[in-house]
N, C-alpha and C positions, 0 to 999 in steps of 0.2 A: 340523353338530356340533351337539351339546348343550352347552350352558354353563349352568353351577350358581352360584348366589351363595349365601353364608352371611354370617351375622351382619351388621354394619354394612354391608358392601357389599350384601348384599341389601335392605336399609332404605334405602339410597340409590338403588341401582336401580330398586326398585320392584317387584320380581319375583323367585321362587325360581329359576325355569329358564327357557332358551327355546332353541328350536331355530334355528342361525343359519347362512346359506350364507357361508362364508369366503371373502372375496375374494382374487382373484389378486395375488398380493406381500403377502400376510399369511401367513408362514412360520413365525413363532415365537411363544411366550406374549407376549413384549413386544409383537410387532406386533399380536396380537390385542387385548390391554390397551389400545393406542393407538388402534385401531379402534371399539373399544367406548365409549372416552373421546369420542369426537366424534358418539356417537349421541343425544345430550340432555343436558339439565341434571343429571337424576341420576346418568347414568354419567359425568359430567365430574366431580360430585364424588366419585364413588367412585373414580375412577382419578387423582384429583388429584396424588398422590403415588404413584406406581406402586412405589417402593422399601418401601411397606408393605402392600401386597398380594401375598399369596403365590398359588400357583396349585398345582394337581394336573392331571396327563393321566392319564388313565383310572386314577384313584385312586390315582397315584404322585405324591410332590410333584417338583415341575418348576422349574427355574430359569427366568429370563426368556429364556434363549438357547436355550431346548429346543425344537426342530423340531415343529410341530404334525403333521406327516406320520404318516399312519396311526393318529392319536388319535381315537377317537369321542367322548370326553366330556373338557372342562375345566371346572374348578372354581376360582372365585376366593374367597378369604377372607382375613381379617385373621391377622396372626401370633399363634401361640396361647403359651399359658404352661403350663406344667406346675405340679405340686402337688396 
């Protein structure tokens, strides 16, 4: 699965994108964020408070309980403000 990181999530992780083999048992957006959090210090900082990280699956906003099944791309980004 292609994973994209934006804004301060990208800065903390230290990369813009990567390809990840999603492990068995990682079935939702929240599961993926938890898996990524354990990949190192930058990831831990980026996902330390999962309530403030937003996600999109195949360019559509997704909630933490959204299944990953069938998705080709997931993006993680901070909350956005309009204006």
